[in-house]
N, C-alpha and C positions, 0 to 999 in steps of 0.2 A: 229108722236111723241106721247108718252104717259107719264103721270106723274107716278113717282115711288118714294115712301117714304122710305128712309133709316132710321133705328132706332138703337140706341145704348143705352144700359142700363148702366149708369155710374153715380149713385146718388152722389158719393163723389167727382167727378171731377168738376172743375170749368168751363172748356171750352172744346169743341170738334169740330173737323172739319172733313169733308169728302173729301178725295182726290180721284178724279174720272178721268179715262182716257179710251178712246176707245182702244180695244185690237190691232187694226191695226196701231195705232200711236206709234212712238218710243219715243216721247217727254214725259216729266212729265205731269201729269194731272193738273187740276185746283183744288185749295182748296176752299171748300164751307163751310162757318161757319154754324154750326148746332145750332138750338135753343133748350134750355133746358126747360122742363116742370117740375117745382119744385114739383108739386103734385105727380108725379109718378117716377121721377128720370131718365126719358128717354130724350135723345137728338134726334132730328128729323130734317131731311132735305128732302124736296120734290123737285125733279128735273125732267124736261121733257127730256126723253131719246128717241133717234131714235132707230130703230131696229139695233141689232148687239150685240157683246160681249164686255162687259166693265170690267175693273179691278178697284177695289176700296180698299181703306184703311181708317181706322179711325185714326185720330191724336188727342191725348188727351193732356191736359196741364200738368198734374202731371206725374211724372216718374213711380210711382207705381199704380197698379190697385185698391188699397184700402187704405183709410186713416182711422185709427181707430177713433171711437167716444170716448169722455170721458166716464169714468165709471159712471153709474148712482149712485146717492147718495141714500144710504139705510137709513131708519129711525133709530134713536137711540133707541134701545130697552131698554136701561138702564133707560130711562125716561118714561117708560110705565105707564099710569094712573092706571092700575089695580094693579101694584106693589106698587104704592104710597098709594093706598087705603088700601091694606092689611098691609102695614108697619105701618100705623097710628093706626090700631086696637089693 
């Protein structure tokens, strides 16, 4: 057996799991909860695997692959200090 790390880049998802099964088995595989590293947005799961062929899927909590972030707030250029100084002159 050897350790293998599965990685999934999903910075906007809250939770992810790895579904893993051996190719020769007809049953559903096991779901392994993946750990999220908030610093880089990757989910990771390390599993000891025997030799052979495996099928895997990622299960994510949200239905869409992307959640939009709120629009960044832009500064109000109407209150610019330079304009105020020239208006007073």
